[in-house]
C-alpha positions, 0 to 999 in steps of 0.5 A: 499500499501506499501512503504520504503523511502530511499535516496539511494546514489548509486542509486541517486534515492529516492527509494520507496517501496509501495507507493507515494514518497512525501506525502501530506496534506491539504491547502499548503498556510502557509509559510514555511522556505526557503531552503537557511534558516541560519542553527543553531546550536540548530537544532537537525537533524544536528547530529545523534540522541543519542536516542536508535537505533538513533530514531529521537527526535521528540519531538525537531524537529520542522517544521523549522529545515528541510529546513536549514538541507536539505540546510546543507545536500545537501552542505555537500554531494556536498563537499563530493562527490567533494573531491572523484571525485577530488582526485589526488590519483588513484581510489580505492573501499575504496577511490571511492565507500566506500566514496560514501557510507558514503556520505550524512549522514545528507541528508539521515537523514533529508530526511528519517525523513521529507519524512515519516513525510509528509506522515504520519503527514503532515501540511501546513508548511510541504507541502509547503516545500515538494514542493520547496525541491522536484526539488532541490533534483532532481538536486541534484542528478543530480549533483552527478550522471552526474559528469563526473569525478566521473563516470570516477573513478567508471568506472575505477574500474569497468573495473578491478573489477575482479582483485580487490579481492572484496568480493561477496558483495563489488563486487556487490555494484561496478557493482551497482554503475556502472549500476546506474550511467549509467542509470541516465545518466552519458554516455550522451553528455552534451547537452543531460545531460542538457535536462535529468536535466530539465526533472528530475526536472519537474517530481519531481515538477509534482509528487509532486503536483500529490500527494498532489492533490490527499490527498487534494481531497480525504479530500475535497471529504467526503461524508456529510450525514444529517440524521441517517436513511439514514446510515442504515447498518452501525454498531453503532460504524461506525455512532458514528465514522462518527459523531465524524469526522462531529463534528471535521469538524465543522458539528454537528449533521451530519455525515461524510464518509471519502474516501479511496485512492481506488476506492472502499469504505468500507461503501459501503459493508453495506449501504442499502441506494442505492442512497448514495452508488451510491453518494459515488462510483460517488465521489469516481471514480471522484477524481482529474478529474472533474475540479478544483484545485485538477484536475490531468488529465493534470498531468497524461499525462504530466508525461507520456510523460516526462517519455517517453521522458526521457527513449527515451534520455537513449536509451529505447523504452519507460519507462516501458523497462526502469524500467523493466530492473531493476526488475525480470521480466526484460522485458515488453513482460514477464509482458504482457504474465502474464497479458494476461494469467490472465486477461480473467479468472478474468474477467469471474469469475467476470461477473459469480460473479455478475450474482450470485448478480444479481439474489439475486437482482431480488429475491428481486424485487430491480428493478436495474441492478447491478452496482459498488456502488452495488457490495460489499453489494450484494456480502456479500448477496450472500456470507452469503446465499452460506456459512451461512457467514457474514464478518461482524461476524468476527469483534467482534474477531479482536480487533486491539491490539489483533491482533497486540500483539497475532497475528502478534507478535505471530507468529513472535515469533514462526516462528523466535523467536522474542520477543517485549517490548513496549517502552513508554519512547520514543518520538513520532510524534503523540499521536496515535503511539506506539514503541516496541523494538524487540529483537532476540531469544536469547535476543540481540536487533535486532531494533525498531518498530513503529506502526502508525495504524489510520486514519486522515486527516494529513495522506495519504491513504493506507498502507505502512512500512518505515524506519527511520534507515537503517541496515548497518554494514558499519555504525553499525546501527540496523533498525528503522522501521514503519508501518502505516494503515488507520483504522478509530479510534472509537470515545471516546476510544471504540474498534477498530474492524477490518475487515478481510482485515484489519487484512491481511493488519497488517500482510502484512505490518509487513512482510515488517518490518521484512524485514527491521528488519532482514536485515544483510548486511554491505552496506547501498545500500542493505539494507532491502528492497532495492530490485527490486520493484517486489520483495519487495511485496514477502516476505510481502505476505508471512507473510500474511498466518499466519493470517489464520494460525490455532494456530495463528488465535486461539491466537488472534481471540477472542472476544473483550467483552467475550474473547471467541475464534472465533468459529470453525463453523465460521472459516470452514465457512470462509475458505470455501469461501476464493475464494469467490469474486476472480473474483472482486479482481483479475480484479480491480487490473488487470485493474489498472495494465494494466492502469500503463503498457499502460501509460509507453509502449508509446512513447513520440509521442504517449502520449495522451492529454485526459486522460479520452478517453485513460483510457476507450480505454486501459480498453477496449482493454484489455478486463477489460472494465467492469463497475461493476468492475471499476479499484482498481486506476483510472489514475487521483488518481493512486499514486503508478504509477504517483507519487510513486515508481511503475511506470510501476511497479504495476504488482509487487503485482501479480508477487510477489504473484507467489513467495509468493504462491510458498513459502507458499507452500514450508513452509506448505510442510516443516511443517509450523509454526516452527522455522527451517523454519523461521530461513531458510526463515530469513537467506537465503532471509530476511537478504539479502536485495539487496546484491544478485540477487532477484530470486537467494535469492527465488531459494536459499529458495524454491530449485526451479524456480517460479511456477504460478500454486499455484497463480492460485489455490488460486486465483480460476482461475485454474478452466476452465469456464463451457462449453457452452451449 
């Protein structure tokens, strides 16, 4: 998943791109500093970092620094905002809008650093503070957004915006501030503002609890295997890694299979022990929904109800209507139409794929019906039989460092002219993190890029991008961005060999990083990935195309031992099966997307109290209740929607893929991997952030409106099912 955490003062929201706004770790029982602790002058968060690009001084920051920095940051900003609101001079763009953009610099700094560490390297102290500070931040945002005197100044400027002589970006900033305040409740009566504040605080607390529960359950639900022979099918490296995890957990002599956030689990594609496969799948699907201290079922219902009540108070039919107003899709009907168009052919494809797998099971005299626990293993058998290709054949050619430097960085050099220099002299928050300085084609410095690739218990699941420093001309800042993956770390310094999905994810997340690094806007409000959530995935999905671009593939896909390139015959077999298993992939995604929309298209009185019954009824209603293909995320561990920035927005990935597939076609038709195309994409789209309407930027690049046909073709959904006999 993909996420960028910013404290956008204009939006008065913690803007999240890719996953959860508050990440989690293990037991939060250890004490943490109180937010009211007295600050000390030694606190490294109080002043901007003096390191290159203002990289946080990770080696100097202590857990105890965050609480006093939060307290001071909120107090400082409230004083700054009061000065703006109570200014006796008439409102001007500079003394009101630009002043707001400049406010809260300490709070922005501490919140970015803390939130990113809470996701990437948490601990009990950070977790406890995370839970304590969430409602305080909510109240802080409300204190600004619901300040009547401040809104009066903004509105007076908005009403005369055509007469102010503003440049396009400044005019858009004024319009955004006015709309953000209205959407935050600035026009509500005082009694309703009080209700809204209480809702916001409760939502913030519940979302934090939800996120922490997901991570705790993920760690607690790891599968312990007693005998090595039960791991038949796993590679020697995978078995060694499972043994190493067990040893770390004090279970020496055993094996531990850690779970990922998703319903499906990587080990299912190779384990031949069906009983163990079923245990893994059942454990995964039951997470956060079987009682106990990490159960999220009641939280799901309560969050959905509060969001529905909040939307109703603000004048919207439901939470989805409120959210979609700000997206490029614009309304519920557009999203529902897209999903209705995709779901039937996706499920039909999945059922055909299942029939092929059942035939293999029957030929092998397996004596069982295909289940979700069997899908990955038997889909690989079908792939191998149909294309004489086993995906595990690729892994020796996908060594992590080579994929990163000779693949991801190489493509960025060819397309955009970028070069990269590793900086081992700069501090990091974990030994696995690497820092690269990024340079433009003319040698000028562009940004810092942090690569945090390995899984660990202190890190939440998924994959995401975030920013430590956002580019803006107002402050003269260049970007500091980070990519996070959850690749299992091999024991004893062995080679890190990736699956093809992990390769694609690395290219994808770097697409987000490019969006942040290439930003060239004046105001922080519009920097980098501060765009609609159904647009933010689009540039990153475009960057995935280079993973299999012939020139790029030849450069990085080399055997980790011999250096031999990936054989052309294997490449051809792989490409021949590109549409293979797309029925499954599309269906599991759409099932989760439909759950997200169903929860958030409810009126307050319609929100159910039985989460599992509602989930089952929803999947059946939309025809995606196909047991061998469970939702990619079930409601109880659906962090995107119940604790992240994707509530009523998980459709964004498929929506962005419409834009992505269309743009990839344009690039291919105009010469592919060449600087002219990269410079055009950078100049017309990536550098603009949110400074213009998202679809305007898309049209400027492609020259036309989005077309769904390339997406349908890519996913194999454009071919009608065979006629019934």
